[in-house]
N, CA, C and O atoms as a Maestro MAE file, in Angstrom:
{
 s_m_m2io_version
 :::
 2.0.0
}

f_m_ct {
 s_m_title
 :::
 protein
 m_atom[284] {
  # First column is atom index #
  i_m_mmod_type
  r_m_x_coord
  r_m_y_coord
  r_m_z_coord
  i_m_residue_number
  s_m_chain_name
  s_m_pdb_residue_name
  s_m_pdb_atom_name
  i_m_atomic_number
  :::
  1 25 -30.404 -6.926 -39.589 1 A "UNK " " N  " 7
  2 3 -29.433 -6.748 -38.537 1 A "UNK " " CA " 6
  3 2 -28.622 -8.022 -38.416 1 A "UNK " " C  " 6
  4 15 -29.158 -9.125 -38.527 1 A "UNK " " O  " 8
  5 25 -27.372 -7.871 -38.197 2 A "UNK " " N  " 7
  6 3 -26.483 -9.027 -38.118 2 A "UNK " " CA " 6
  7 2 -26.352 -9.505 -36.677 2 A "UNK " " C  " 6
  8 15 -25.242 -9.644 -36.161 2 A "UNK " " O  " 8
  9 25 -27.481 -9.756 -36.032 3 A "UNK " " N  " 7
  10 3 -27.519 -10.319 -34.682 3 A "UNK " " CA " 6
  11 2 -28.882 -10.960 -34.497 3 A "UNK " " C  " 6
  12 15 -29.882 -10.483 -35.034 3 A "UNK " " O  " 8
  13 25 -28.916 -12.044 -33.733 4 A "UNK " " N  " 7
  14 3 -30.177 -12.746 -33.560 4 A "UNK " " CA " 6
  15 2 -30.264 -13.449 -32.222 4 A "UNK " " C  " 6
  16 15 -29.668 -13.017 -31.235 4 A "UNK " " O  " 8
  17 25 -31.014 -14.540 -32.203 5 A "UNK " " N  " 7
  18 3 -31.256 -15.294 -30.971 5 A "UNK " " CA " 6
  19 2 -29.970 -15.784 -30.322 5 A "UNK " " C  " 6
  20 15 -29.845 -15.758 -29.097 5 A "UNK " " O  " 8
  21 25 -29.027 -16.222 -31.118 6 A "UNK " " N  " 7
  22 3 -27.765 -16.753 -30.584 6 A "UNK " " CA " 6
  23 2 -26.933 -15.669 -29.908 6 A "UNK " " C  " 6
  24 15 -26.078 -15.971 -29.076 6 A "UNK " " O  " 8
  25 25 -27.178 -14.405 -30.263 7 A "UNK " " N  " 7
  26 3 -26.495 -13.278 -29.624 7 A "UNK " " CA " 6
  27 2 -27.370 -12.658 -28.530 7 A "UNK " " C  " 6
  28 15 -27.083 -11.562 -28.050 7 A "UNK " " O  " 8
  29 25 -28.424 -13.353 -28.143 8 A "UNK " " N  " 7
  30 3 -29.341 -12.937 -27.065 8 A "UNK " " CA " 6
  31 2 -30.136 -11.675 -27.408 8 A "UNK " " C  " 6
  32 15 -30.481 -10.901 -26.516 8 A "UNK " " O  " 8
  33 25 -30.432 -11.463 -28.701 9 A "UNK " " N  " 7
  34 3 -31.230 -10.330 -29.144 9 A "UNK " " CA " 6
  35 2 -32.683 -10.784 -29.270 9 A "UNK " " C  " 6
  36 15 -32.954 -11.867 -29.789 9 A "UNK " " O  " 8
  37 25 -33.619 -9.957 -28.796 10 A "UNK " " N  " 7
  38 3 -35.032 -10.297 -28.949 10 A "UNK " " CA " 6
  39 2 -35.785 -9.108 -29.545 10 A "UNK " " C  " 6
  40 15 -35.213 -8.042 -29.770 10 A "UNK " " O  " 8
  41 25 -37.076 -9.312 -29.794 11 A "UNK " " N  " 7
  42 3 -37.889 -8.279 -30.442 11 A "UNK " " CA " 6
  43 2 -37.935 -6.988 -29.633 11 A "UNK " " C  " 6
  44 15 -37.912 -5.897 -30.203 11 A "UNK " " O  " 8
  45 25 -37.999 -7.104 -28.330 12 A "UNK " " N  " 7
  46 3 -38.083 -5.920 -27.471 12 A "UNK " " CA " 6
  47 2 -36.827 -5.052 -27.616 12 A "UNK " " C  " 6
  48 15 -36.918 -3.824 -27.619 12 A "UNK " " O  " 8
  49 25 -35.670 -5.682 -27.736 13 A "UNK " " N  " 7
  50 3 -34.422 -4.942 -27.930 13 A "UNK " " CA " 6
  51 2 -34.462 -4.152 -29.236 13 A "UNK " " C  " 6
  52 15 -34.048 -2.994 -29.282 13 A "UNK " " O  " 8
  53 25 -34.956 -4.779 -30.285 14 A "UNK " " N  " 7
  54 3 -35.013 -4.142 -31.604 14 A "UNK " " CA " 6
  55 2 -36.020 -2.995 -31.602 14 A "UNK " " C  " 6
  56 15 -35.750 -1.924 -32.146 14 A "UNK " " O  " 8
  57 25 -37.181 -3.224 -30.987 15 A "UNK " " N  " 7
  58 3 -38.192 -2.168 -30.899 15 A "UNK " " CA " 6
  59 2 -37.631 -0.966 -30.144 15 A "UNK " " C  " 6
  60 15 -37.797 0.172 -30.583 15 A "UNK " " O  " 8
  61 25 -36.982 -1.204 -29.032 16 A "UNK " " N  " 7
  62 3 -36.397 -0.113 -28.256 16 A "UNK " " CA " 6
  63 2 -35.372 0.669 -29.048 16 A "UNK " " C  " 6
  64 15 -35.364 1.899 -29.013 16 A "UNK " " O  " 8
  65 25 -34.512 -0.029 -29.759 17 A "UNK " " N  " 7
  66 3 -33.491 0.639 -30.572 17 A "UNK " " CA " 6
  67 2 -34.130 1.507 -31.649 17 A "UNK " " C  " 6
  68 15 -33.753 2.668 -31.815 17 A "UNK " " O  " 8
  69 25 -35.083 0.961 -32.373 18 A "UNK " " N  " 7
  70 3 -35.674 1.693 -33.492 18 A "UNK " " CA " 6
  71 2 -36.582 2.837 -33.039 18 A "UNK " " C  " 6
  72 15 -36.649 3.868 -33.708 18 A "UNK " " O  " 8
  73 25 -37.270 2.672 -31.932 19 A "UNK " " N  " 7
  74 3 -38.154 3.745 -31.470 19 A "UNK " " CA " 6
  75 2 -37.384 4.857 -30.772 19 A "UNK " " C  " 6
  76 15 -37.640 6.035 -31.019 19 A "UNK " " O  " 8
  77 25 -36.448 4.498 -29.907 20 A "UNK " " N  " 7
  78 3 -35.723 5.519 -29.146 20 A "UNK " " CA " 6
  79 2 -34.584 6.144 -29.939 20 A "UNK " " C  " 6
  80 15 -34.535 7.365 -30.087 20 A "UNK " " O  " 8
  81 25 -33.687 5.343 -30.441 21 A "UNK " " N  " 7
  82 3 -32.514 5.870 -31.154 21 A "UNK " " CA " 6
  83 2 -32.824 6.190 -32.609 21 A "UNK " " C  " 6
  84 15 -32.253 7.122 -33.175 21 A "UNK " " O  " 8
  85 25 -33.731 5.420 -33.223 22 A "UNK " " N  " 7
  86 3 -34.054 5.624 -34.630 22 A "UNK " " CA " 6
  87 2 -35.085 6.703 -34.875 22 A "UNK " " C  " 6
  88 15 -35.239 7.166 -36.005 22 A "UNK " " O  " 8
  89 25 -35.797 7.113 -33.832 23 A "UNK " " N  " 7
  90 3 -36.776 8.176 -33.967 23 A "UNK " " CA " 6
  91 2 -38.068 7.768 -34.648 23 A "UNK " " C  " 6
  92 15 -38.783 8.622 -35.173 23 A "UNK " " O  " 8
  93 25 -38.381 6.483 -34.652 24 A "UNK " " N  " 7
  94 3 -39.614 6.013 -35.270 24 A "UNK " " CA " 6
  95 2 -40.797 6.131 -34.314 24 A "UNK " " C  " 6
  96 15 -40.627 6.144 -33.094 24 A "UNK " " O  " 8
  97 25 -41.983 6.215 -34.881 25 A "UNK " " N  " 7
  98 3 -43.217 6.109 -34.108 25 A "UNK " " CA " 6
  99 2 -43.670 4.651 -34.195 25 A "UNK " " C  " 6
  100 15 -43.251 3.920 -35.093 25 A "UNK " " O  " 8
  101 25 -44.522 4.231 -33.264 26 A "UNK " " N  " 7
  102 3 -44.991 2.835 -33.256 26 A "UNK " " CA " 6
  103 2 -45.665 2.467 -34.572 26 A "UNK " " C  " 6
  104 15 -45.549 1.332 -35.035 26 A "UNK " " O  " 8
  105 25 -46.366 3.421 -35.175 27 A "UNK " " N  " 7
  106 3 -47.089 3.159 -36.422 27 A "UNK " " CA " 6
  107 2 -46.147 2.917 -37.605 27 A "UNK " " C  " 6
  108 15 -46.545 2.304 -38.595 27 A "UNK " " O  " 8
  109 25 -44.908 3.390 -37.510 28 A "UNK " " N  " 7
  110 3 -43.942 3.261 -38.603 28 A "UNK " " CA " 6
  111 2 -43.223 1.918 -38.598 28 A "UNK " " C  " 6
  112 15 -42.539 1.575 -39.563 28 A "UNK " " O  " 8
  113 25 -43.374 1.167 -37.532 29 A "UNK " " N  " 7
  114 3 -42.674 -0.100 -37.380 29 A "UNK " " CA " 6
  115 2 -43.647 -1.246 -37.587 29 A "UNK " " C  " 6
  116 15 -44.742 -1.263 -37.025 29 A "UNK " " O  " 8
  117 25 -43.224 -2.210 -38.410 30 A "UNK " " N  " 7
  118 3 -44.080 -3.355 -38.701 30 A "UNK " " CA " 6
  119 2 -43.561 -4.612 -38.043 30 A "UNK " " C  " 6
  120 15 -43.072 -4.587 -36.914 30 A "UNK " " O  " 8
  121 25 -43.673 -5.695 -38.752 31 A "UNK " " N  " 7
  122 3 -43.294 -7.010 -38.240 31 A "UNK " " CA " 6
  123 2 -41.787 -7.115 -38.006 31 A "UNK " " C  " 6
  124 15 -40.983 -6.589 -38.776 31 A "UNK " " O  " 8
  125 25 -41.428 -7.803 -36.928 32 A "UNK " " N  " 7
  126 3 -40.028 -8.045 -36.602 32 A "UNK " " CA " 6
  127 2 -39.827 -9.539 -36.506 32 A "UNK " " C  " 6
  128 15 -40.585 -10.238 -35.834 32 A "UNK " " O  " 8
  129 25 -38.802 -10.027 -37.181 33 A "UNK " " N  " 7
  130 3 -38.495 -11.450 -37.161 33 A "UNK " " CA " 6
  131 2 -37.055 -11.632 -36.700 33 A "UNK " " C  " 6
  132 15 -36.132 -11.052 -37.273 33 A "UNK " " O  " 8
  133 25 -36.871 -12.438 -35.664 34 A "UNK " " N  " 7
  134 3 -35.537 -12.692 -35.129 34 A "UNK " " CA " 6
  135 2 -35.164 -14.131 -35.428 34 A "UNK " " C  " 6
  136 15 -35.833 -15.061 -34.978 34 A "UNK " " O  " 8
  137 25 -34.096 -14.314 -36.188 35 A "UNK " " N  " 7
  138 3 -33.591 -15.647 -36.536 35 A "UNK " " CA " 6
  139 2 -32.379 -15.954 -35.666 35 A "UNK " " C  " 6
  140 15 -32.067 -15.197 -34.747 35 A "UNK " " O  " 8
  141 25 -31.695 -17.057 -35.947 36 A "UNK " " N  " 7
  142 3 -30.558 -17.451 -35.119 36 A "UNK " " CA " 6
  143 2 -29.437 -16.411 -35.100 36 A "UNK " " C  " 6
  144 15 -28.962 -16.041 -34.026 36 A "UNK " " O  " 8
  145 25 -29.007 -15.937 -36.271 37 A "UNK " " N  " 7
  146 3 -27.890 -14.996 -36.327 37 A "UNK " " CA " 6
  147 2 -28.231 -13.708 -37.071 37 A "UNK " " C  " 6
  148 15 -27.329 -12.961 -37.452 37 A "UNK " " O  " 8
  149 25 -29.516 -13.437 -37.284 38 A "UNK " " N  " 7
  150 3 -29.929 -12.210 -37.953 38 A "UNK " " CA " 6
  151 2 -31.339 -11.843 -37.522 38 A "UNK " " C  " 6
  152 15 -32.059 -12.654 -36.940 38 A "UNK " " O  " 8
  153 25 -31.719 -10.611 -37.818 39 A "UNK " " N  " 7
  154 3 -33.061 -10.135 -37.496 39 A "UNK " " CA " 6
  155 2 -33.518 -9.176 -38.583 39 A "UNK " " C  " 6
  156 15 -32.707 -8.479 -39.194 39 A "UNK " " O  " 8
  157 25 -34.819 -9.148 -38.817 40 A "UNK " " N  " 7
  158 3 -35.411 -8.284 -39.824 40 A "UNK " " CA " 6
  159 2 -36.530 -7.483 -39.186 40 A "UNK " " C  " 6
  160 15 -37.313 -8.013 -38.398 40 A "UNK " " O  " 8
  161 25 -36.603 -6.201 -39.530 41 A "UNK " " N  " 7
  162 3 -37.669 -5.334 -39.027 41 A "UNK " " CA " 6
  163 2 -38.277 -4.586 -40.212 41 A "UNK " " C  " 6
  164 15 -37.558 -4.022 -41.036 41 A "UNK " " O  " 8
  165 25 -39.600 -4.587 -40.288 42 A "UNK " " N  " 7
  166 3 -40.295 -3.865 -41.354 42 A "UNK " " CA " 6
  167 2 -40.475 -2.413 -40.939 42 A "UNK " " C  " 6
  168 15 -41.033 -2.113 -39.884 42 A "UNK " " O  " 8
  169 25 -39.985 -1.517 -41.798 43 A "UNK " " N  " 7
  170 3 -40.074 -0.074 -41.547 43 A "UNK " " CA " 6
  171 2 -40.651 0.560 -42.807 43 A "UNK " " C  " 6
  172 15 -40.374 0.097 -43.914 43 A "UNK " " O  " 8
  173 25 -41.448 1.612 -42.653 44 A "UNK " " N  " 7
  174 3 -42.017 2.290 -43.814 44 A "UNK " " CA " 6
  175 2 -40.904 2.719 -44.760 44 A "UNK " " C  " 6
  176 15 -39.858 3.207 -44.333 44 A "UNK " " O  " 8
  177 25 -41.148 2.528 -46.047 45 A "UNK " " N  " 7
  178 3 -40.121 2.774 -47.070 45 A "UNK " " CA " 6
  179 2 -39.519 4.173 -47.034 45 A "UNK " " C  " 6
  180 15 -38.309 4.335 -47.191 45 A "UNK " " O  " 8
  181 25 -40.351 5.171 -46.829 46 A "UNK " " N  " 7
  182 3 -39.837 6.539 -46.876 46 A "UNK " " CA " 6
  183 2 -39.001 6.910 -45.652 46 A "UNK " " C  " 6
  184 15 -38.394 7.981 -45.629 46 A "UNK " " O  " 8
  185 25 -38.956 6.047 -44.639 47 A "UNK " " N  " 7
  186 3 -38.189 6.327 -43.422 47 A "UNK " " CA " 6
  187 2 -36.937 5.462 -43.281 47 A "UNK " " C  " 6
  188 15 -36.129 5.685 -42.379 47 A "UNK " " O  " 8
  189 25 -36.775 4.488 -44.155 48 A "UNK " " N  " 7
  190 3 -35.706 3.500 -43.996 48 A "UNK " " CA " 6
  191 2 -34.314 4.136 -43.932 48 A "UNK " " C  " 6
  192 15 -33.564 3.886 -42.989 48 A "UNK " " O  " 8
  193 25 -33.968 4.946 -44.915 49 A "UNK " " N  " 7
  194 3 -32.620 5.512 -44.990 49 A "UNK " " CA " 6
  195 2 -32.303 6.364 -43.760 49 A "UNK " " C  " 6
  196 15 -31.194 6.301 -43.229 49 A "UNK " " O  " 8
  197 25 -33.262 7.151 -43.312 50 A "UNK " " N  " 7
  198 3 -33.057 8.020 -42.149 50 A "UNK " " CA " 6
  199 2 -32.812 7.182 -40.889 50 A "UNK " " C  " 6
  200 15 -31.924 7.494 -40.095 50 A "UNK " " O  " 8
  201 25 -33.594 6.127 -40.712 51 A "UNK " " N  " 7
  202 3 -33.460 5.275 -39.530 51 A "UNK " " CA " 6
  203 2 -32.118 4.547 -39.537 51 A "UNK " " C  " 6
  204 15 -31.450 4.471 -38.506 51 A "UNK " " O  " 8
  205 25 -31.723 4.016 -40.681 52 A "UNK " " N  " 7
  206 3 -30.447 3.303 -40.774 52 A "UNK " " CA " 6
  207 2 -29.294 4.236 -40.448 52 A "UNK " " C  " 6
  208 15 -28.358 3.832 -39.757 52 A "UNK " " O  " 8
  209 25 -29.336 5.466 -40.924 53 A "UNK " " N  " 7
  210 3 -28.278 6.427 -40.624 53 A "UNK " " CA " 6
  211 2 -28.206 6.730 -39.127 53 A "UNK " " C  " 6
  212 15 -27.117 6.891 -38.576 53 A "UNK " " O  " 8
  213 25 -29.355 6.807 -38.477 54 A "UNK " " N  " 7
  214 3 -29.383 7.122 -37.039 54 A "UNK " " CA " 6
  215 2 -28.879 5.979 -36.167 54 A "UNK " " C  " 6
  216 15 -28.208 6.224 -35.164 54 A "UNK " " O  " 8
  217 25 -29.186 4.742 -36.526 55 A "UNK " " N  " 7
  218 3 -28.830 3.609 -35.662 55 A "UNK " " CA " 6
  219 2 -27.570 2.874 -36.117 55 A "UNK " " C  " 6
  220 15 -27.158 1.900 -35.487 55 A "UNK " " O  " 8
  221 25 -26.971 3.325 -37.183 56 A "UNK " " N  " 7
  222 3 -25.800 2.631 -37.737 56 A "UNK " " CA " 6
  223 2 -24.676 2.454 -36.723 56 A "UNK " " C  " 6
  224 15 -24.061 1.388 -36.678 56 A "UNK " " O  " 8
  225 25 -24.393 3.459 -35.915 57 A "UNK " " N  " 7
  226 3 -23.285 3.384 -34.962 57 A "UNK " " CA " 6
  227 2 -23.727 3.103 -33.535 57 A "UNK " " C  " 6
  228 15 -22.930 3.219 -32.605 57 A "UNK " " O  " 8
  229 25 -24.974 2.739 -33.357 58 A "UNK " " N  " 7
  230 3 -25.485 2.436 -32.020 58 A "UNK " " CA " 6
  231 2 -25.174 0.989 -31.646 58 A "UNK " " C  " 6
  232 15 -24.923 0.145 -32.506 58 A "UNK " " O  " 8
  233 25 -25.197 0.728 -30.344 59 A "UNK " " N  " 7
  234 3 -24.949 -0.630 -29.858 59 A "UNK " " CA " 6
  235 2 -26.252 -1.259 -29.402 59 A "UNK " " C  " 6
  236 15 -27.155 -0.577 -28.918 59 A "UNK " " O  " 8
  237 25 -26.332 -2.558 -29.563 60 A "UNK " " N  " 7
  238 3 -27.486 -3.334 -29.135 60 A "UNK " " CA " 6
  239 2 -26.994 -4.363 -28.141 60 A "UNK " " C  " 6
  240 15 -26.223 -5.253 -28.500 60 A "UNK " " O  " 8
  241 25 -27.424 -4.257 -26.904 61 A "UNK " " N  " 7
  242 3 -26.963 -5.108 -25.805 61 A "UNK " " CA " 6
  243 2 -25.440 -5.028 -25.639 61 A "UNK " " C  " 6
  244 15 -24.780 -6.037 -25.390 61 A "UNK " " O  " 8
  245 25 -24.900 -3.824 -25.779 62 A "UNK " " N  " 7
  246 3 -23.482 -3.590 -25.544 62 A "UNK " " CA " 6
  247 2 -22.560 -3.976 -26.684 62 A "UNK " " C  " 6
  248 15 -21.342 -3.857 -26.555 62 A "UNK " " O  " 8
  249 25 -23.116 -4.436 -27.802 63 A "UNK " " N  " 7
  250 3 -22.282 -4.829 -28.934 63 A "UNK " " CA " 6
  251 2 -22.705 -4.061 -30.171 63 A "UNK " " C  " 6
  252 15 -23.895 -3.834 -30.389 63 A "UNK " " O  " 8
  253 25 -21.733 -3.661 -30.984 64 A "UNK " " N  " 7
  254 3 -22.043 -2.997 -32.231 64 A "UNK " " CA " 6
  255 2 -22.622 -4.012 -33.211 64 A "UNK " " C  " 6
  256 15 -22.058 -5.087 -33.414 64 A "UNK " " O  " 8
  257 25 -23.748 -3.660 -33.812 65 A "UNK " " N  " 7
  258 3 -24.441 -4.568 -34.712 65 A "UNK " " CA " 6
  259 2 -24.474 -3.957 -36.109 65 A "UNK " " C  " 6
  260 15 -24.799 -2.780 -36.266 65 A "UNK " " O  " 8
  261 25 -24.144 -4.741 -37.107 66 A "UNK " " N  " 7
  262 3 -24.183 -4.298 -38.481 66 A "UNK " " CA " 6
  263 2 -25.633 -4.225 -38.951 66 A "UNK " " C  " 6
  264 15 -26.349 -5.225 -38.891 66 A "UNK " " O  " 8
  265 25 -26.073 -3.071 -39.413 67 A "UNK " " N  " 7
  266 3 -27.450 -2.876 -39.854 67 A "UNK " " CA " 6
  267 2 -27.435 -2.424 -41.300 67 A "UNK " " C  " 6
  268 15 -26.754 -1.461 -41.655 67 A "UNK " " O  " 8
  269 25 -28.201 -3.134 -42.143 68 A "UNK " " N  " 7
  270 3 -28.273 -2.812 -43.566 68 A "UNK " " CA " 6
  271 2 -29.712 -2.803 -44.021 68 A "UNK " " C  " 6
  272 15 -30.590 -3.355 -43.357 68 A "UNK " " O  " 8
  273 25 -29.953 -2.165 -45.170 69 A "UNK " " N  " 7
  274 3 -31.275 -2.150 -45.785 69 A "UNK " " CA " 6
  275 2 -31.385 -3.366 -46.691 69 A "UNK " " C  " 6
  276 15 -30.519 -3.609 -47.532 69 A "UNK " " O  " 8
  277 25 -32.443 -4.115 -46.513 70 A "UNK " " N  " 7
  278 3 -32.718 -5.282 -47.357 70 A "UNK " " CA " 6
  279 2 -33.941 -4.958 -48.196 70 A "UNK " " C  " 6
  280 15 -34.985 -4.587 -47.658 70 A "UNK " " O  " 8
  281 25 -33.821 -5.094 -49.493 71 A "UNK " " N  " 7
  282 3 -34.952 -4.769 -50.382 71 A "UNK " " CA " 6
  283 2 -35.458 -5.970 -51.083 71 A "UNK " " C  " 6
  284 15 -36.403 -5.875 -51.866 71 A "UNK " " O  " 8
  :::
 }
 m_bond[283] {
  # First column is bond index #
  i_m_from
  i_m_to
  i_m_order
  :::
  1 1 2 1
  2 2 3 1
  3 3 4 2
  4 3 5 1
  5 5 6 1
  6 6 7 1
  7 7 8 2
  8 7 9 1
  9 9 10 1
  10 10 11 1
  11 11 12 2
  12 11 13 1
  13 13 14 1
  14 14 15 1
  15 15 16 2
  16 15 17 1
  17 17 18 1
  18 18 19 1
  19 19 20 2
  20 19 21 1
  21 21 22 1
  22 22 23 1
  23 23 24 2
  24 23 25 1
  25 25 26 1
  26 26 27 1
  27 27 28 2
  28 27 29 1
  29 29 30 1
  30 30 31 1
  31 31 32 2
  32 31 33 1
  33 33 34 1
  34 34 35 1
  35 35 36 2
  36 35 37 1
  37 37 38 1
  38 38 39 1
  39 39 40 2
  40 39 41 1
  41 41 42 1
  42 42 43 1
  43 43 44 2
  44 43 45 1
  45 45 46 1
  46 46 47 1
  47 47 48 2
  48 47 49 1
  49 49 50 1
  50 50 51 1
  51 51 52 2
  52 51 53 1
  53 53 54 1
  54 54 55 1
  55 55 56 2
  56 55 57 1
  57 57 58 1
  58 58 59 1
  59 59 60 2
  60 59 61 1
  61 61 62 1
  62 62 63 1
  63 63 64 2
  64 63 65 1
  65 65 66 1
  66 66 67 1
  67 67 68 2
  68 67 69 1
  69 69 70 1
  70 70 71 1
  71 71 72 2
  72 71 73 1
  73 73 74 1
  74 74 75 1
  75 75 76 2
  76 75 77 1
  77 77 78 1
  78 78 79 1
  79 79 80 2
  80 79 81 1
  81 81 82 1
  82 82 83 1
  83 83 84 2
  84 83 85 1
  85 85 86 1
  86 86 87 1
  87 87 88 2
  88 87 89 1
  89 89 90 1
  90 90 91 1
  91 91 92 2
  92 91 93 1
  93 93 94 1
  94 94 95 1
  95 95 96 2
  96 95 97 1
  97 97 98 1
  98 98 99 1
  99 99 100 2
  100 99 101 1
  101 101 102 1
  102 102 103 1
  103 103 104 2
  104 103 105 1
  105 105 106 1
  106 106 107 1
  107 107 108 2
  108 107 109 1
  109 109 110 1
  110 110 111 1
  111 111 112 2
  112 111 113 1
  113 113 114 1
  114 114 115 1
  115 115 116 2
  116 115 117 1
  117 117 118 1
  118 118 119 1
  119 119 120 2
  120 119 121 1
  121 121 122 1
  122 122 123 1
  123 123 124 2
  124 123 125 1
  125 125 126 1
  126 126 127 1
  127 127 128 2
  128 127 129 1
  129 129 130 1
  130 130 131 1
  131 131 132 2
  132 131 133 1
  133 133 134 1
  134 134 135 1
  135 135 136 2
  136 135 137 1
  137 137 138 1
  138 138 139 1
  139 139 140 2
  140 139 141 1
  141 141 142 1
  142 142 143 1
  143 143 144 2
  144 143 145 1
  145 145 146 1
  146 146 147 1
  147 147 148 2
  148 147 149 1
  149 149 150 1
  150 150 151 1
  151 151 152 2
  152 151 153 1
  153 153 154 1
  154 154 155 1
  155 155 156 2
  156 155 157 1
  157 157 158 1
  158 158 159 1
  159 159 160 2
  160 159 161 1
  161 161 162 1
  162 162 163 1
  163 163 164 2
  164 163 165 1
  165 165 166 1
  166 166 167 1
  167 167 168 2
  168 167 169 1
  169 169 170 1
  170 170 171 1
  171 171 172 2
  172 171 173 1
  173 173 174 1
  174 174 175 1
  175 175 176 2
  176 175 177 1
  177 177 178 1
  178 178 179 1
  179 179 180 2
  180 179 181 1
  181 181 182 1
  182 182 183 1
  183 183 184 2
  184 183 185 1
  185 185 186 1
  186 186 187 1
  187 187 188 2
  188 187 189 1
  189 189 190 1
  190 190 191 1
  191 191 192 2
  192 191 193 1
  193 193 194 1
  194 194 195 1
  195 195 196 2
  196 195 197 1
  197 197 198 1
  198 198 199 1
  199 199 200 2
  200 199 201 1
  201 201 202 1
  202 202 203 1
  203 203 204 2
  204 203 205 1
  205 205 206 1
  206 206 207 1
  207 207 208 2
  208 207 209 1
  209 209 210 1
  210 210 211 1
  211 211 212 2
  212 211 213 1
  213 213 214 1
  214 214 215 1
  215 215 216 2
  216 215 217 1
  217 217 218 1
  218 218 219 1
  219 219 220 2
  220 219 221 1
  221 221 222 1
  222 222 223 1
  223 223 224 2
  224 223 225 1
  225 225 226 1
  226 226 227 1
  227 227 228 2
  228 227 229 1
  229 229 230 1
  230 230 231 1
  231 231 232 2
  232 231 233 1
  233 233 234 1
  234 234 235 1
  235 235 236 2
  236 235 237 1
  237 237 238 1
  238 238 239 1
  239 239 240 2
  240 239 241 1
  241 241 242 1
  242 242 243 1
  243 243 244 2
  244 243 245 1
  245 245 246 1
  246 246 247 1
  247 247 248 2
  248 247 249 1
  249 249 250 1
  250 250 251 1
  251 251 252 2
  252 251 253 1
  253 253 254 1
  254 254 255 1
  255 255 256 2
  256 255 257 1
  257 257 258 1
  258 258 259 1
  259 259 260 2
  260 259 261 1
  261 261 262 1
  262 262 263 1
  263 263 264 2
  264 263 265 1
  265 265 266 1
  266 266 267 1
  267 267 268 2
  268 267 269 1
  269 269 270 1
  270 270 271 1
  271 271 272 2
  272 271 273 1
  273 273 274 1
  274 274 275 1
  275 275 276 2
  276 275 277 1
  277 277 278 1
  278 278 279 1
  279 279 280 2
  280 279 281 1
  281 281 282 1
  282 282 283 1
  283 283 284 2
  :::
 }
}
């Protein structure tokens, strides 16, 4: 995700986005790391594309965030 600590994003925001808007279960979500200007979330491989499609146009803390798959 192209947002991090400097944009006031935290782990709870990412978990909420992926569980509610992305349709994930708690078991499908792994480690989340928030850096200064980016964030990474571990998601089960077979669910990645579906989740990215669902949250691609969603906003995080009122701002549109660029979300991509990192392999």
